C-alpha positions as CSV (number, residue, x, y, z in Angstrom):
1,M,42.0,130.7,184.4
2,L,41.8,131.6,180.6
3,D,38.5,132.3,179.0
4,F,38.4,132.2,175.4
5,A,41.0,134.8,175.4
6,I,43.0,131.4,174.3
7,F,42.0,132.5,170.7
8,A,45.0,134.3,169.5
9,V,42.7,137.6,168.4
10,T,42.2,138.1,172.1
11,F,45.5,140.1,172.1
12,L,43.9,142.6,169.4
13,L,40.9,143.1,171.7
14,A,42.8,143.9,174.8
15,L,44.8,146.3,172.8
16,V,42.2,148.0,171.2
17,G,40.0,147.9,174.2
18,A,42.5,149.3,176.4
19,V,43.3,153.3,176.8
20,L,46.7,153.9,175.8
21,Y,49.2,155.3,178.3
22,L,52.0,157.8,178.1
23,Y,55.5,156.5,178.4
24,P,57.0,156.5,182.1
25,A,59.8,158.7,182.7
26,S,62.1,155.4,182.3
27,R,62.1,153.6,178.8
28,Q,63.1,150.3,181.0
29,A,59.9,148.4,181.6
30,A,60.2,148.2,185.1
31,G,63.4,146.3,185.1
32,I,61.7,143.7,182.8
33,P,64.3,142.7,179.9
34,G,63.2,143.6,176.5
35,L,63.0,146.3,174.0
36,T,62.7,150.1,174.1
37,P,60.4,151.8,171.6
38,T,61.3,151.7,168.1
39,E,59.2,154.9,167.3
40,E,57.5,157.2,169.7
41,K,54.1,156.9,168.5
42,D,54.0,153.3,167.6
43,G,56.3,151.6,170.1
44,N,57.6,148.3,168.6
45,L,54.7,147.9,166.2
46,P,57.3,148.3,162.8
47,D,59.2,145.4,164.6
48,I,56.5,143.2,164.6
49,V,55.4,144.0,161.3
50,N,59.0,143.1,160.0
51,S,58.9,140.0,161.7
52,G,55.9,138.9,159.7
53,S,53.6,138.1,162.4
54,L,53.3,138.7,166.4
55,H,54.3,135.2,167.0
56,E,57.4,135.2,165.2
57,F,58.1,138.5,166.9
58,L,57.6,136.9,170.2
59,V,59.6,133.6,169.5
60,N,62.6,136.1,168.8
61,L,62.2,138.2,172.0
62,H,62.0,135.0,174.0
63,E,64.8,133.8,172.7
64,R,66.9,136.9,173.1
65,F,65.8,137.9,176.7
66,G,63.8,134.8,178.3
67,P,60.6,133.5,179.7
68,V,59.6,137.2,180.7
69,V,60.1,140.1,178.4
70,S,58.5,143.4,177.6
71,F,58.1,145.6,174.4
72,W,56.0,148.5,173.8
73,F,52.6,148.5,171.5
74,G,52.3,152.5,171.0
75,R,52.5,154.0,174.0
76,R,51.4,151.0,176.2
77,L,54.0,148.8,178.0
78,V,53.5,145.0,177.1
79,V,54.9,142.3,179.3
80,S,55.1,138.7,177.4
81,L,55.3,135.4,179.3
82,G,56.8,132.7,177.4
83,T,56.9,129.4,179.6
84,V,54.3,127.5,181.7
85,D,56.2,128.3,185.0
86,V,55.9,131.9,184.5
87,L,51.9,131.8,183.1
88,K,51.1,129.8,186.4
89,Q,52.3,132.4,188.6
90,H,50.4,135.0,186.5
91,I,47.1,132.9,185.9
92,N,46.2,131.9,189.7
93,P,46.6,135.4,191.5
94,N,45.1,137.2,188.4
95,K,41.7,135.2,188.0
96,T,39.6,138.5,187.6
97,S,40.2,140.1,184.2
98,D,37.8,141.0,181.1
99,P,36.4,137.9,179.4
100,F,37.3,137.5,175.5
101,E,33.6,138.3,175.0
102,T,33.7,141.6,176.4
103,M,37.2,142.9,174.5
104,L,36.0,141.8,171.4
105,K,32.8,143.6,171.9
106,S,34.9,146.7,172.6
107,L,36.6,146.1,169.2
108,L,33.3,145.9,167.5
109,R,32.4,149.1,169.0
110,Y,29.8,147.4,171.0
111,Q,29.1,149.2,174.6
112,S,28.8,146.9,177.3
113,D,28.8,149.2,180.2
114,G,26.5,149.5,183.3
115,E,26.2,145.5,184.0
116,S,26.9,144.5,187.5
117,V,29.3,141.5,188.1
118,S,26.5,139.2,188.6
119,E,24.8,140.4,185.7
120,N,28.1,139.6,183.5
121,H,28.4,136.1,185.2
122,M,24.9,135.4,184.3
123,R,25.4,136.9,180.8
124,K,28.5,134.5,180.4
125,K,26.9,131.3,181.6
126,L,24.0,131.9,179.5
127,Y,26.5,132.2,176.4
128,E,28.4,129.0,177.5
129,N,25.2,127.0,178.1
130,G,23.8,128.2,174.6
131,V,26.8,126.7,172.9
132,T,26.7,123.4,174.9
133,D,22.6,123.2,174.3
134,S,22.8,124.0,170.7
135,L,25.5,121.2,170.3
136,Q,23.7,118.7,172.1
137,R,20.0,119.2,170.2
138,N,21.7,119.4,167.1
139,F,23.9,116.3,166.7
140,T,22.2,115.0,163.8
141,L,22.2,117.9,161.8
142,L,26.2,117.9,162.5
143,L,26.3,114.5,161.3
144,K,24.0,115.6,158.3
145,L,26.5,118.3,157.4
146,S,29.5,116.1,157.6
147,E,28.0,113.2,155.5
148,E,27.2,115.9,152.8
149,L,30.9,116.7,152.7
150,L,31.8,113.0,152.6
151,D,29.5,112.5,149.5
152,K,30.8,115.4,147.8
153,W,34.5,114.1,148.2
154,L,33.1,110.5,147.2
155,S,31.8,112.0,144.0
156,Y,35.0,113.1,142.8
157,P,37.0,110.9,140.5
158,E,40.0,109.7,142.5
159,S,42.6,112.0,140.5
160,Q,40.9,115.3,141.8
161,H,42.5,117.2,144.7
162,V,40.3,118.8,147.3
163,P,41.2,122.4,148.1
164,L,41.2,121.6,152.0
165,S,41.0,125.0,153.6
166,Q,38.3,126.3,151.3
167,H,35.9,123.4,151.9
168,M,36.7,123.4,155.6
169,L,36.1,126.8,155.6
170,G,32.8,126.5,153.6
171,F,31.8,123.7,156.2
172,A,32.7,125.5,159.3
173,M,30.3,128.2,157.9
174,K,27.4,125.9,157.4
175,C,27.5,124.4,160.6
176,V,28.0,127.8,163.0
177,T,25.3,129.7,161.0
178,Q,23.0,126.5,161.2
179,L,23.3,125.8,164.8
180,V,23.4,129.5,165.6
181,L,21.0,131.3,163.2
182,G,18.8,128.2,161.9
183,S,17.1,127.3,159.0
184,T,17.4,130.2,157.1
185,F,21.3,129.0,156.1
186,E,19.9,125.5,154.6
187,D,20.0,127.8,151.6
188,E,23.7,127.8,150.2
189,Q,23.4,131.3,148.8
190,E,22.6,132.6,152.3
191,V,25.8,130.7,153.6
192,I,27.8,132.2,150.7
193,R,26.7,136.0,151.6
194,F,27.5,135.4,155.2
195,Q,30.9,134.1,154.2
196,K,31.5,136.8,152.4
197,N,30.7,139.5,154.9
198,H,32.4,137.6,157.8
199,G,35.7,137.2,155.9
200,T,35.4,141.3,155.3
201,V,34.8,142.0,159.1
202,W,37.2,139.3,160.4
203,A,40.1,140.7,158.3
204,E,39.7,144.1,159.2
205,I,39.3,142.9,163.1
206,G,42.7,141.2,162.6
207,K,44.5,144.3,161.2
208,G,42.8,147.2,160.1
209,F,41.8,148.4,163.3
210,L,45.7,148.2,164.6
211,D,48.0,149.8,161.8
212,G,45.2,152.2,161.1
213,S,44.6,151.3,157.5
214,L,40.8,151.3,158.1
215,D,40.8,154.7,158.7
216,K,43.1,155.5,156.2
217,N,41.3,153.7,153.3
218,T,37.8,155.0,152.8
219,T,37.0,152.2,150.6
220,W,38.1,149.3,152.8
221,R,36.2,151.2,155.6
222,K,33.0,151.3,153.6
223,Q,33.5,147.6,152.7
224,Y,34.0,146.8,156.3
225,E,30.8,149.0,157.6
226,G,28.8,147.9,154.6
227,A,29.5,144.0,155.4
228,F,29.3,144.6,159.3
229,M,25.8,146.2,158.9
230,E,24.5,143.2,156.7
231,L,25.6,140.8,159.4
232,E,23.9,143.0,162.1
233,C,20.7,143.1,159.8
234,T,20.3,139.4,159.3
235,L,20.9,138.6,163.2
236,K,18.3,141.3,164.1
237,K,15.9,139.6,161.6
238,I,16.6,136.2,162.9
239,I,16.2,137.3,166.8
240,K,12.9,139.1,165.7
241,E,11.6,135.9,164.1
242,R,12.5,133.8,167.1
243,K,11.2,135.8,169.8
244,G,7.7,134.6,171.2
245,R,7.7,131.8,168.9
246,N,8.5,128.0,169.1
247,F,10.5,126.1,166.6
248,N,11.3,122.5,166.5
249,Q,14.9,123.3,166.2
250,H,16.6,124.8,169.2
251,I,19.7,126.8,168.3
252,F,22.1,129.2,170.1
253,I,20.2,132.4,169.6
254,D,17.1,130.5,171.2
255,S,18.9,130.2,174.4
256,L,19.9,134.1,174.7
257,V,16.1,135.0,173.2
258,H,14.7,132.6,176.6
259,G,17.2,134.1,179.0
260,N,16.2,137.3,179.9
261,L,18.5,139.5,177.7
262,N,17.5,142.5,175.9
263,D,17.7,142.7,171.8
264,Q,21.1,144.6,171.9
265,Q,22.7,141.9,174.3
266,I,21.5,139.1,172.1
267,L,23.1,140.6,169.1
268,E,26.2,141.2,170.4
269,D,26.5,137.8,171.9
270,G,25.1,135.9,168.6
271,M,27.7,138.3,166.8
272,I,30.5,137.2,168.8
273,F,30.0,133.3,168.3
274,S,29.3,133.9,164.8
275,L,32.5,135.6,163.8
276,A,34.8,133.9,166.2
277,G,33.2,130.2,165.9
278,C,33.6,130.0,162.1
279,V,37.5,130.7,162.2
280,I,38.6,128.5,164.7
281,T,36.4,125.6,163.6
282,A,37.5,126.1,160.3
283,K,41.3,125.8,161.4
284,L,41.0,122.8,163.7
285,C,39.2,121.0,161.0
286,T,41.8,122.0,158.3
287,W,45.0,121.4,160.6
288,A,43.4,117.5,162.0
289,I,42.9,116.6,158.2
290,Y,46.4,118.0,157.3
291,F,48.1,116.2,159.9
292,L,46.1,113.0,159.4
293,A,46.8,112.9,155.5
294,T,50.7,113.5,156.3
295,S,50.7,110.9,159.3
296,E,49.7,107.3,158.1
297,E,50.3,105.8,161.5
298,V,48.1,108.4,163.0
299,Q,45.3,108.0,160.8
300,K,45.4,104.2,160.9
301,K,45.3,104.1,165.0
302,L,42.0,107.0,164.7
303,Y,40.7,104.5,162.1
304,E,41.0,101.4,164.2
305,E,39.4,103.4,167.4
306,I,36.5,104.5,165.4
307,D,36.0,101.1,164.2
308,Q,36.1,99.4,167.8
309,V,33.8,102.5,169.2
310,F,31.4,102.3,166.4
311,G,31.3,99.2,164.6
312,K,29.1,98.9,161.6
313,G,26.5,101.4,163.6
314,P,25.9,104.9,163.4
315,V,28.0,107.8,164.8
316,T,26.0,108.7,168.2
317,P,26.8,111.5,170.7
318,E,26.8,108.6,173.3
319,K,29.3,106.8,171.7
320,I,31.6,109.6,170.4
321,E,32.4,110.6,174.1
322,H,34.6,107.3,174.0
323,L,36.7,108.4,171.1
324,R,39.9,109.2,173.4
325,Y,42.5,109.2,170.7
326,C,40.4,111.1,168.3
327,R,40.5,114.0,171.4
328,Q,44.1,113.3,171.5
329,I,44.8,114.2,167.9
330,L,42.7,117.3,168.4
331,C,44.6,118.4,171.2
332,E,47.9,117.9,169.6
333,T,46.7,119.8,166.6
334,V,46.2,122.7,168.5
335,R,49.3,122.7,169.9
336,T,51.7,121.8,166.9
337,A,49.8,123.9,164.5
338,K,49.9,127.0,167.0
339,L,46.2,127.4,166.3
340,T,46.1,130.0,169.4
341,P,49.6,131.5,169.3
342,V,48.7,134.7,171.6
343,S,46.1,135.8,174.3
344,A,46.2,138.6,176.6
345,R,45.0,140.1,179.9
346,L,44.9,143.7,181.5
347,Q,46.8,143.6,184.9
348,D,44.5,144.4,187.3
349,I,46.7,145.0,190.3
350,E,50.7,145.4,190.8
351,G,51.7,142.0,190.3
352,K,54.9,140.0,190.7
353,I,56.5,137.3,188.1
354,D,59.7,135.6,189.0
355,Q,61.7,138.8,190.5
356,F,60.1,141.1,188.2
357,I,57.2,143.6,189.2
358,I,54.4,143.8,186.7
359,P,52.9,147.7,187.3
360,R,49.2,148.0,187.2
361,E,47.3,148.0,184.1
362,T,50.1,146.5,182.2
363,L,49.2,144.5,179.3
364,V,50.2,140.9,180.0
365,L,50.6,138.7,177.0
366,Y,50.6,135.2,177.0
367,A,52.9,134.0,174.3
368,L,51.1,130.7,173.9
369,G,52.6,129.9,170.5
370,V,56.1,130.1,172.4
371,V,55.1,127.8,175.2
372,L,53.1,125.2,173.3
373,Q,56.5,124.5,171.7
374,D,58.8,125.0,174.6
375,P,61.0,121.7,174.8
376,S,61.0,121.6,178.4
377,T,57.1,121.2,178.7
378,W,56.9,119.1,175.4
379,P,59.6,116.9,174.4
380,S,60.2,117.3,170.5
381,P,57.9,120.1,170.2
382,Y,57.6,120.1,166.3
383,K,56.8,116.5,165.9
384,F,53.1,115.9,165.8
385,D,52.5,113.1,168.5
386,P,49.0,112.4,169.6
387,D,50.3,109.9,172.0
388,R,51.8,112.6,174.2
389,F,48.0,113.4,175.3
390,A,47.8,109.9,177.1
391,D,50.1,111.4,179.6
392,E,47.6,113.2,182.4
393,S,50.2,115.5,183.1
394,A,50.0,116.9,179.7
395,M,46.4,117.2,179.8
396,K,46.5,119.3,182.9
397,T,49.0,121.7,181.4
398,F,46.8,121.8,178.6
399,S,43.7,122.3,180.8
400,L,45.7,125.2,182.4
401,L,46.3,127.0,179.0
402,G,42.7,126.9,178.5
403,F,42.3,124.3,175.6
404,S,40.8,121.6,177.6
405,G,39.0,120.9,180.9
406,T,36.6,123.2,182.8
407,Q,38.0,126.3,181.5
408,E,37.9,125.2,178.0
409,C,36.1,128.1,176.0
410,P,32.6,127.5,174.2
411,E,33.8,128.2,170.9
412,L,36.6,125.9,171.1
413,R,34.2,123.5,172.8
414,F,32.2,123.8,169.6
415,A,35.0,123.3,167.0
416,Y,36.2,120.0,169.1
417,M,33.0,118.3,168.7
418,V,32.4,119.5,165.1
419,S,36.0,118.1,164.4
420,T,35.2,115.0,166.2
421,V,31.9,114.1,164.2
422,L,33.7,115.0,160.6
423,L,36.7,113.0,161.4
424,S,34.5,110.1,162.3
425,V,32.7,110.1,159.4
426,L,35.6,110.7,157.1
427,V,37.6,108.3,158.5
428,R,35.7,105.5,158.2
429,R,35.2,105.7,154.5
430,L,38.3,107.8,153.4
431,H,41.9,107.1,153.1
432,L,43.6,110.4,153.1
433,L,46.4,111.3,151.1
434,P,48.5,114.4,150.7
435,V,49.1,115.5,146.9
436,E,52.6,114.0,145.9
437,G,55.4,116.6,146.0
438,Q,53.2,119.2,147.3
439,V,55.2,122.0,149.3
440,I,53.5,123.5,152.3
441,E,54.2,127.0,153.3
442,T,52.3,128.2,156.7
443,K,51.4,132.0,157.3
444,A,49.5,133.8,159.5
445,S,46.2,134.9,157.8
446,N,47.2,138.3,158.8
447,P,50.1,139.3,161.3
448,W,48.3,138.7,164.3
449,L,45.9,135.8,164.0
450,G,46.5,132.1,164.1
451,F,48.6,130.2,160.9
452,L,46.9,128.1,158.1
453,P,48.1,126.2,154.9
454,P,45.8,128.3,152.7
455,T,46.2,126.4,149.4
456,W,47.0,123.0,150.8
457,E,45.1,120.1,148.9
458,I,44.7,116.4,149.6
């Protein structure tokens, strides 16, 4: 089972949160094929940087050496798994692992020591239920924010292009802040301020800690620490306001406040969702609209489903559950766009994959970007084809990878719901088209995270 380790940044968290070990006497990684360190201190980090992104590095590595490969991050051995078959072998025997939230907290330098297994489980369930409750109780708000975006687009002249990535990031920020932090963020300036600080912190989580640039550049470090402090101050203020008082709107923070957590625990969990929720929601919305605008037949089929489910009536939470084809579109968006190219776990005990022994405390990396475009699992893997998820076996594989089903992470569950509401509103009224002659170049937002067409317009 994968927690929201399915989000690419999990790899970073595992690396930063783990203690680096000295190289063993043999540079061959327990007989696992792969690379020896390029540099004594950095391992294969220069090779990753030269590849342009971790995903591209892993694509090349698995093409050269097969489904189970090894390389070095600093002085730490990393084993990468690149097919569904080898992932199944590793996931089942290794169900106990640090969840995404714990690793991200270590990266943010939060201290989460001292909690028992039962306390960790209780806190995790509270987190998951808080996200679910905020979605259920604020469906009307999600619909309102989606309709506001629709009205904004309808107000433009037909010839005016929409900077999609920019608009989706702003839309995601509004959804997350208002459902997590409440009515304070009905003020546009508060959202803009949050977005600026969020961008500064998230950029350094992805890169600055790993390549050392944050420690080397005092200006960047000052900017990061200032932005992070502002985010914390905002959260602390809201936590204080929500304690001991009743509000008409139930938000994510309320679930934590009423859940017998101390202020620091509430702060940490609020920060985790605020940071990760915005990014994955923005990327899923952006890519979903991108594929609809460039896939006329898919957009038409979605329109027909929306018309059949809602007719001339409103979008409601009861009926939205019947948008099966829309869910197939979102699943195929996650797969095709490599929305989460990497996740990772720390090997708790010595394990075995095929004929290879994985030593204890090895960092095991799930090369999801490779797995999601493996032709043996996904026929015509580079084609955007939502119909492939009409097959139950495809959905089972997706669930195994943590992108659907009971193991679907809270942040991704939030993004699915927001995207479904948004598409229901937009496709009913608009015919989405790409700008004629536009050339799209996707790139990683930094060497470690997922991919995005940064300047794409519709």
